[in-house]
C-alpha positions as CSV (number, residue, x, y, z in Angstrom):
1,X,95.1,151.8,121.5
2,X,91.4,152.2,122.4
3,X,89.3,149.3,123.7
4,X,87.3,148.8,120.4
5,X,90.5,148.2,118.4
6,X,91.9,145.8,121.0
7,X,88.6,143.8,121.1
8,X,88.5,143.7,117.3
9,X,92.0,142.4,117.0
10,X,91.3,139.7,119.6
11,X,88.2,138.6,117.7
12,X,90.0,138.5,114.4
13,X,92.8,136.4,115.9
14,X,90.2,134.0,117.4
15,X,88.5,133.7,114.1
16,X,91.7,132.9,112.3
17,X,92.9,130.3,114.8
18,X,89.5,128.6,115.4
19,X,90.0,125.9,112.6
20,X,93.3,124.9,114.1
21,X,92.1,124.8,117.7
22,X,88.8,123.0,116.9
23,X,89.6,121.0,113.7
24,X,86.7,119.2,111.9
25,X,87.2,115.7,110.6
26,X,88.5,115.8,107.1
27,X,86.6,113.9,104.5
28,X,87.5,111.7,101.5
29,X,85.5,110.7,98.5
30,X,85.4,106.9,98.2
31,X,84.2,105.4,94.8
32,X,82.9,101.9,95.2
33,X,80.4,99.9,93.2
34,X,79.6,102.9,90.9
35,X,78.7,105.0,94.0
36,X,80.5,107.9,95.6
37,X,80.6,108.0,99.4
38,X,81.7,111.1,101.3
39,X,83.5,109.6,104.3
40,X,84.8,111.3,107.4
41,X,88.4,110.2,108.1
42,X,89.3,108.5,111.4
43,X,93.1,108.2,111.5
44,X,93.9,108.7,115.2
45,X,93.3,106.1,117.9
46,X,90.7,108.4,119.5
47,X,88.8,108.9,116.2
48,X,89.0,105.2,115.4
49,X,87.7,104.1,118.9
50,X,84.8,106.5,118.7
51,X,83.9,105.8,115.1
52,X,80.2,106.1,114.4
53,X,79.1,105.3,117.9
54,X,76.4,107.3,119.4
55,X,74.9,108.5,116.0
56,X,71.2,108.1,115.3
57,X,71.4,108.6,111.6
58,X,73.9,108.3,108.7
59,X,72.9,109.6,105.2
60,X,73.0,107.1,102.4
61,X,75.9,108.8,100.7
62,X,78.0,109.2,103.8
63,X,80.3,107.0,105.8
64,X,83.5,106.8,107.8
65,X,86.9,105.7,106.5
66,X,89.3,104.3,109.1
67,X,92.9,104.7,108.2
68,X,95.5,102.4,109.7
69,X,99.3,102.8,109.5
70,X,99.9,99.3,108.1
71,X,98.0,96.3,106.9
72,X,96.5,94.2,109.6
73,X,93.5,92.2,110.8
74,X,91.6,95.0,112.4
75,X,88.5,93.9,114.3
76,X,85.4,96.1,114.5
77,X,82.7,96.1,117.1
78,X,79.4,97.9,117.5
79,X,79.8,99.3,121.1
80,X,77.3,102.1,121.5
81,X,76.4,102.0,117.8
82,X,72.8,102.7,117.2
83,X,72.5,102.0,113.4
84,X,73.3,98.9,111.4
85,X,76.4,99.2,109.3
86,X,78.1,97.5,106.3
87,X,81.9,97.3,107.1
88,X,84.3,97.0,104.2
89,X,88.0,96.2,104.6
90,X,90.2,97.6,101.8
91,X,93.7,96.6,100.8
92,X,95.6,97.7,97.7
93,X,92.5,99.5,96.4
94,X,90.4,96.3,96.5
95,X,87.9,94.9,98.9
96,X,89.7,92.4,101.2
97,X,86.6,91.5,103.3
98,X,83.2,92.7,104.2
99,X,80.3,92.1,106.6
100,X,77.1,93.6,108.0
101,X,76.8,94.3,111.7
102,X,73.7,95.1,113.7
103,X,73.6,97.7,116.5
104,X,74.4,96.9,120.1
105,X,71.5,95.5,122.0
106,X,71.8,95.5,125.8
107,X,75.1,93.9,126.7
108,X,75.5,92.1,123.3
109,X,78.2,93.9,121.3
110,X,78.5,92.5,117.7
111,X,82.0,92.3,116.5
112,X,83.9,90.9,113.5
113,X,87.5,90.1,112.6
114,X,88.3,90.0,108.9
115,X,89.7,87.0,107.1
116,X,92.2,89.2,105.1
117,X,94.4,92.1,106.2
118,X,93.7,95.7,105.2
119,X,94.9,99.2,106.0
120,X,91.5,101.0,105.4
121,X,88.1,100.2,106.6
122,X,84.9,101.9,105.3
123,X,81.7,102.0,107.3
124,X,78.4,102.8,105.5
125,X,74.7,102.1,106.1
126,X,73.7,98.5,106.2
127,X,72.3,97.4,102.8
128,X,74.9,99.3,100.8
129,X,76.8,96.0,100.0
130,X,73.7,94.1,98.8
131,X,72.1,97.1,97.0
132,X,75.2,97.7,95.0
133,X,76.2,94.0,94.6
134,X,79.6,94.8,96.2
135,X,81.9,91.8,96.6
136,X,85.4,90.9,97.8
137,X,87.9,91.8,95.1
138,X,86.0,94.8,93.8
139,X,88.0,98.0,93.1
140,X,87.8,100.9,95.5
141,X,89.1,104.4,94.7
142,X,90.1,106.7,97.6
143,X,90.3,110.4,96.6
144,X,92.1,112.1,99.4
């Protein structure tokens, strides 16, 4: 086999395996308050710890959905988070709790523990809750 064929086969194999070696975060459509949010899914411990930290911007129709294996009182904090966020805890396709947290300033790291258990948490830009008059008990559709 000549060198060109060998290099071509290697390149094809790399192209075919690239998505498995370097997977992108999957996304889910979340319908809430008459709006559709395209949310990245954070379902591993590593993804959940990182969350939206370090980002300078989040489009108005984007967010992150944290997926937990069971219902619980999952606290959230804003360590290394640069943008204010609305945080929405979801249980049984309904909003179980919600809050708005400001970015970390110096050593002050805002955090919040919900009053009700949930197995999903959605983070979106601050103002989403108020702008869309979202409240506890409202329905949420998750389209995986």
